[in-house]
C-alpha positions as CSV (number, residue, x, y, z in Angstrom):
1,X,0.1,0.5,-0.3
2,X,1.1,3.6,-1.0
3,X,0.9,7.2,-0.2
4,X,-1.6,8.9,-2.6
5,X,-1.4,12.9,-2.5
6,X,-4.0,14.9,-3.3
7,X,-2.9,19.2,-3.8
8,X,-5.7,21.7,-4.2
9,X,-5.2,25.4,-4.2
10,X,-7.3,28.5,-5.6
11,X,-4.9,30.3,-7.6
12,X,-6.4,34.0,-7.6
13,X,-5.9,34.0,-11.2
14,X,-1.6,34.7,-10.7
15,X,0.7,32.8,-12.1
16,X,2.2,31.3,-8.9
17,X,4.2,29.2,-10.5
18,X,7.1,29.2,-8.3
19,X,5.2,28.7,-5.3
20,X,3.3,26.1,-6.5
21,X,5.9,24.2,-8.0
22,X,7.8,24.5,-4.2
23,X,4.5,22.9,-2.7
24,X,4.7,19.8,-5.3
25,X,8.2,19.2,-4.9
26,X,7.3,19.6,-0.6
27,X,3.8,17.3,-0.8
28,X,5.0,15.3,-3.2
29,X,1.3,15.1,-4.9
30,X,0.3,12.1,-7.1
31,X,-2.7,14.8,-8.8
32,X,-2.6,18.7,-8.0
33,X,-5.6,20.7,-8.7
34,X,-5.8,24.4,-9.8
35,X,-8.8,26.8,-9.2
36,X,-8.6,30.6,-11.1
37,X,-5.7,28.9,-12.8
38,X,-4.1,31.5,-16.0
39,X,-3.2,29.5,-19.0
40,X,0.2,29.6,-17.9
41,X,0.6,27.3,-15.3
42,X,2.0,24.4,-15.5
43,X,3.5,21.9,-12.7
44,X,6.7,20.0,-13.9
45,X,7.0,16.2,-13.9
46,X,3.0,16.4,-13.9
47,X,0.9,15.9,-17.3
48,X,-2.4,18.0,-17.0
49,X,-5.7,16.2,-18.2
50,X,-7.7,17.9,-20.8
51,X,-11.3,17.4,-20.1
52,X,-13.6,16.4,-23.4
53,X,-15.9,19.5,-23.1
54,X,-14.9,22.8,-21.3
55,X,-11.4,24.0,-22.9
56,X,-11.2,26.6,-19.9
57,X,-12.5,24.6,-16.7
58,X,-12.5,26.0,-13.7
59,X,-10.5,23.1,-12.0
60,X,-7.3,22.0,-13.9
61,X,-5.9,18.7,-13.2
62,X,-2.4,17.7,-13.2
63,X,-1.4,14.0,-13.0
64,X,2.0,13.2,-12.0
65,X,4.3,11.2,-14.9
66,X,4.7,7.8,-14.4
67,X,2.1,6.9,-11.4
68,X,-0.5,5.2,-13.0
69,X,-3.5,6.4,-15.1
70,X,-6.4,8.8,-15.4
71,X,-9.4,8.9,-17.7
72,X,-12.1,11.7,-17.9
73,X,-15.7,10.9,-17.1
74,X,-17.3,14.1,-17.5
75,X,-17.2,18.0,-16.8
76,X,-19.9,20.2,-16.0
77,X,-20.2,24.0,-15.6
78,X,-18.1,23.7,-12.3
79,X,-16.8,20.7,-11.8
80,X,-15.1,18.1,-13.3
81,X,-14.5,13.9,-12.5
82,X,-12.3,11.8,-13.8
83,X,-11.2,8.1,-12.5
84,X,-7.6,7.5,-11.8
85,X,-5.8,4.7,-10.4
86,X,-1.7,4.6,-10.0
87,X,-0.2,1.5,-10.3
88,X,-1.3,-2.1,-8.5
89,X,-4.7,0.0,-6.6
90,X,-8.7,-0.1,-7.4
91,X,-9.5,3.1,-9.3
92,X,-10.6,6.4,-7.5
93,X,-13.4,8.5,-8.8
94,X,-11.5,12.3,-8.4
95,X,-14.3,15.1,-8.6
96,X,-12.7,18.5,-9.0
97,X,-14.9,21.3,-8.2
98,X,-15.0,25.3,-8.1
99,X,-18.7,26.3,-7.0
100,X,-20.2,30.0,-7.5
101,X,-19.2,31.9,-5.1
102,X,-21.4,33.7,-2.4
103,X,-20.8,37.1,-4.6
104,X,-22.6,35.6,-7.3
105,X,-25.1,33.1,-5.7
106,X,-27.0,33.2,-2.9
107,X,-27.6,30.7,-0.3
108,X,-30.4,28.8,-2.5
109,X,-28.5,29.1,-5.8
110,X,-25.2,27.5,-4.1
111,X,-27.6,24.9,-2.1
112,X,-28.8,24.3,-6.0
113,X,-25.1,24.0,-7.7
114,X,-24.6,21.6,-4.9
115,X,-27.4,19.4,-5.5
116,X,-26.4,19.5,-9.5
117,X,-23.0,18.2,-8.1
118,X,-24.2,15.3,-6.5
119,X,-26.6,14.2,-8.6
120,X,-23.8,14.5,-11.4
121,X,-21.4,12.6,-9.0
122,X,-23.9,9.8,-8.7
123,X,-24.3,9.5,-11.9
124,X,-20.4,9.0,-12.5
125,X,-20.1,6.4,-9.5
126,X,-23.0,4.6,-11.2
127,X,-21.5,4.5,-14.8
128,X,-18.2,3.3,-13.1
129,X,-19.6,0.8,-11.0
130,X,-18.3,2.0,-7.3
131,X,-18.2,4.6,-4.7
132,X,-14.5,5.1,-4.6
133,X,-15.1,8.9,-4.4
134,X,-13.1,11.9,-3.9
135,X,-14.6,15.3,-4.0
136,X,-11.8,18.2,-3.3
137,X,-12.0,21.9,-4.4
138,X,-13.1,25.2,-3.5
139,X,-16.6,24.7,-2.9
140,X,-17.4,28.6,-1.9
141,X,-19.8,27.4,0.9
142,X,-18.3,26.7,4.8
143,X,-19.4,23.0,5.9
144,X,-22.7,23.9,8.0
145,X,-23.7,25.9,4.5
146,X,-26.8,24.0,3.3
147,X,-25.7,22.8,-0.1
148,X,-23.2,20.9,2.3
149,X,-25.0,19.6,4.9
150,X,-28.5,19.2,3.1
151,X,-29.7,15.7,2.7
152,X,-30.7,17.1,-0.9
153,X,-27.2,18.4,-1.0
154,X,-23.7,16.7,-0.5
155,X,-24.8,15.4,2.4
156,X,-21.5,15.8,4.3
157,X,-20.7,15.4,8.0
158,X,-18.3,15.5,10.7
159,X,-17.5,12.5,11.3
160,X,-17.0,8.5,9.9
161,X,-19.5,6.9,12.0
162,X,-22.1,9.7,10.5
163,X,-21.4,9.0,7.2
164,X,-21.7,5.4,7.0
165,X,-24.5,5.4,9.4
166,X,-26.1,7.9,6.7
167,X,-25.2,6.3,3.7
168,X,-26.8,3.0,5.4
169,X,-30.4,4.5,6.0
170,X,-30.6,6.4,2.8
171,X,-28.5,8.3,-0.5
172,X,-24.8,8.5,0.0
173,X,-23.1,10.5,2.4
174,X,-19.9,12.0,2.2
175,X,-17.5,12.2,5.4
176,X,-16.2,15.7,5.7
177,X,-12.6,15.8,7.4
178,X,-12.3,19.7,7.4
179,X,-14.8,20.0,10.2
180,X,-11.4,19.0,12.7
181,X,-9.4,21.9,11.2
182,X,-11.7,24.6,11.5
183,X,-10.6,27.2,14.7
184,X,-7.5,27.9,16.6
185,X,-6.7,24.9,18.3
186,X,-5.9,23.4,15.3
187,X,-3.1,22.7,13.3
188,X,-2.0,25.9,10.8
189,X,-4.6,28.8,10.1
190,X,-8.1,29.0,11.1
191,X,-9.7,28.2,7.9
192,X,-8.6,28.4,4.6
193,X,-10.0,31.9,3.5
194,X,-10.5,35.4,5.3
195,X,-13.3,38.0,4.9
196,X,-14.7,40.3,7.2
197,X,-18.4,40.6,6.6
198,X,-19.0,43.9,6.8
199,X,-23.1,44.8,7.8
200,X,-23.2,41.4,7.7
201,X,-25.4,39.8,11.1
202,X,-23.1,36.6,11.1
203,X,-19.6,37.9,11.4
204,X,-17.3,34.8,10.9
205,X,-14.3,36.2,9.7
206,X,-12.5,32.5,8.7
207,X,-14.1,30.2,6.2
208,X,-13.4,26.8,5.3
209,X,-14.2,27.2,1.6
210,X,-11.5,25.0,0.7
211,X,-12.3,21.3,1.7
212,X,-12.1,17.5,0.6
213,X,-14.7,15.1,1.1
214,X,-14.7,11.1,1.1
215,X,-17.1,8.7,0.2
216,X,-17.7,6.2,3.6
217,X,-15.4,3.6,1.5
218,X,-12.2,5.8,1.6
219,X,-12.5,7.5,5.1
220,X,-10.5,4.2,6.4
221,X,-8.0,5.4,4.3
222,X,-7.5,8.6,4.7
223,X,-3.1,9.0,5.8
224,X,-2.9,9.9,9.6
225,X,-1.9,14.1,9.8
226,X,-4.2,14.7,6.7
227,X,-6.1,17.0,5.7
228,X,-4.1,20.1,6.2
229,X,-4.0,24.0,5.7
230,X,-0.6,24.7,4.3
231,X,0.9,28.3,5.1
232,X,4.4,28.1,3.8
233,X,5.1,27.2,0.0
234,X,9.5,26.6,0.5
235,X,10.8,29.4,2.4
236,X,7.8,31.9,1.8
237,X,5.6,32.4,4.0
238,X,1.5,32.0,2.4
239,X,0.0,34.4,5.6
240,X,0.5,38.0,5.9
241,X,1.6,39.7,9.0
242,X,-1.4,39.5,10.9
243,X,-2.3,35.8,10.0
244,X,-4.2,35.6,7.5
245,X,-3.7,34.6,3.4
246,X,-1.4,37.0,1.9
247,X,-3.3,38.1,-1.4
248,X,0.0,39.2,-2.6
249,X,0.0,35.1,-3.2
250,X,-3.6,34.3,-3.4
251,X,-7.0,35.1,-1.1
252,X,-7.1,31.2,-0.2
253,X,-4.9,28.9,0.9
254,X,-3.8,25.3,0.1
255,X,-4.8,22.3,1.4
256,X,-3.1,19.0,1.1
257,X,-4.7,15.1,1.4
258,X,-3.4,11.6,1.8
259,X,-5.5,8.2,1.0
260,X,-3.2,5.3,2.2
261,X,-3.6,3.6,-1.4
C-alpha cells in the first residue's frame, strides 16, 4: 500500500508558478488541482488532464508522470470528474470542483449547485460501478452551509460514523474531515479563507471554503495527519503579518490530503 496525495490551491488568477512548484516538490502529490489558474500555469513532472467538454475548466488537473493512469469521465460548468488508478491499486473517482461564490449566488443558488453536483457524482459512480470517490476543491461554502450539509445536497457530515450510518439509511453521504481543522485549536491556520462580512449579522471572519470530502468507503484510508491547510510554500509564508492569507499570493490557502491507497 502506497501513499496517494492530492494538492489543491485556488490561485486567485495569478501565475504562482514558483510557489506551486515548491508545494508540489514538498508535498509530493500524485495529483495537483488548481482553480482560477491562468493558462500559463504548469507543474514540472506532471501532465495536464484535458477534459472533453470545457476548454477552459474552472479546475485544472495535473497528474504526476508515471504514477498510474487517468481518464476523464465528465465535466460540468463547475466541476470535472476523472477516474484515476495508481499502479497496482483500485480505481478512484476524483471530482474537482469550484462552485459559485457567495458574491455570485445566494444560499439557494449555492444549494442548487450542490444538488446538481451531487447528482452528477451519483451518475459517475453508477457508470464506473463503485463509490470510491474523492471530492476536492473550492466549494465556496462552509461545512455547515445548506448545500454541503443538506440531505438533498452533498450530505457531508463531520464524522466517519455519521457518514457510514447516513449512507446505510438513505442516499450516500460524504465524510468531511475539514470540520476538524476549523478554528484556532488546530494545527495551522483557522481556515482557508478570511473575509470580514461588514454589515452582516453573521461575522465568522475565517471560512473553510476549500475542502476535501470522502465517501465512507474511503474514510478509513485517510492518512494520519491529513488533511492539512498549508501556510508555507518553500521558504515563503503564505500568510501576511496579521496571520491572514497574503493576497500577494492568493486569498485562499492551499490544502493537502493523503490516502493510504
